[in-house]
C-alpha positions in Angstrom: 1.4 -30.1 -66.8 2.2 -28.9 -63.3 2.9 -25.2 -62.8 6.2 -24.8 -61.8 6.0 -21.7 -58.8 9.2 -20.1 -56.6 6.8 -19.5 -54.1 5.5 -22.9 -54.1 8.3 -23.4 -51.5 7.2 -22.3 -48.0 10.0 -23.9 -46.7 12.1 -21.6 -48.7 12.9 -18.0 -48.0 12.5 -16.1 -51.6 16.0 -14.9 -50.9 17.5 -17.9 -50.3 15.5 -19.5 -54.1 16.9 -17.5 -55.3 20.2 -18.0 -54.6 20.5 -21.4 -55.1 18.3 -21.2 -58.7 19.0 -19.6 -61.8 15.5 -19.0 -62.7 14.7 -14.9 -62.4 11.8 -13.7 -61.2 10.1 -11.1 -62.8 6.7 -9.1 -62.8 3.3 -9.2 -64.5 2.1 -5.2 -64.7 -1.7 -4.1 -66.2 -0.9 -0.5 -66.9 -4.3 1.7 -66.7 -7.3 2.1 -70.4 -10.1 4.4 -70.8 -12.4 1.2 -71.7 -12.1 -1.1 -69.0 -14.3 -1.6 -66.6 -13.5 -1.9 -62.8 -15.9 -4.9 -62.8 -14.1 -7.0 -66.2 -10.6 -5.9 -64.6 -11.9 -6.7 -60.6 -12.9 -10.7 -62.4 -10.2 -10.9 -65.1 -8.2 -10.9 -61.2 -9.6 -13.3 -60.4 -9.8 -15.7 -62.2 -6.3 -15.6 -64.3 -4.7 -14.7 -61.8 -6.5 -16.3 -57.9 -6.6 -13.1 -56.4 -9.3 -12.7 -54.0 -11.2 -9.6 -54.2 -10.5 -7.6 -52.2 -6.6 -7.5 -53.7 -8.5 -7.2 -57.3 -9.4 -4.4 -56.6 -7.2 -3.3 -54.6 -4.5 -3.3 -58.0 -8.0 -1.9 -60.0 -8.0 1.1 -57.6 -3.7 1.0 -58.2 -3.7 0.7 -61.5 -6.6 3.7 -62.1 -4.8 6.0 -60.7 -1.3 5.5 -60.9 -1.1 4.1 -63.7 0.2 0.8 -63.8 0.4 -1.7 -61.0 2.5 -4.8 -60.4 -0.7 -7.5 -60.1 2.7 -10.2 -59.6 5.6 -11.4 -59.3 7.0 -15.2 -60.4 8.8 -17.2 -62.2 8.8 -16.1 -66.7 7.3 -19.6 -66.6 4.2 -19.1 -64.5 3.5 -15.5 -65.5 4.3 -15.1 -69.6 0.2 -17.7 -69.5 -1.7 -15.7 -67.5 -0.4 -12.3 -69.3 -1.5 -13.9 -72.4 -4.9 -14.4 -70.6 -4.8 -10.6 -69.2 -4.2 -9.2 -73.2 -6.8 -11.7 -74.9 -9.7 -10.0 -72.3 -8.4 -6.8 -73.9 -6.1 -5.9 -70.8 -3.0 -4.2 -71.8 0.1 -6.6 -69.1 3.4 -6.7 -70.1 6.2 -8.8 -68.1 9.3 -7.3 -67.4 12.5 -9.2 -64.9 11.8 -7.8 -61.2 13.8 -5.9 -59.7 14.2 -5.5 -56.3 14.2 -2.3 -54.6 
C-alpha cells in the first residue's frame, strides 16, 4: 500500500492542501524517559521517521532538555505506523491533532 502524505504534493503549499482536504494534520510527539540512550533514540528516528542523523540528534537533545518534542507532522494515517514502531522499540510516543501556533 502506498503511503499517502500531505507533504508529497510539492506543487501545493500546506495551507492550500489543508483547504482542499478534509484530512487533518497530526503531530508525532516523543517524550523523555530515563532509560533509552541518545544513540538508541537517534537510531530509531533515522530508521522509522527517515530523519537525517543531524535531525535525529537535535530532536533527541530537545526531548532530553524540554521533556518532549514534535518529531514529525503529517496525516494521521502516515504517523500511526511510525508511532507504533517507536512504541514497540520502547520510546514514549503519542499522536496529537496539529495545533496551529
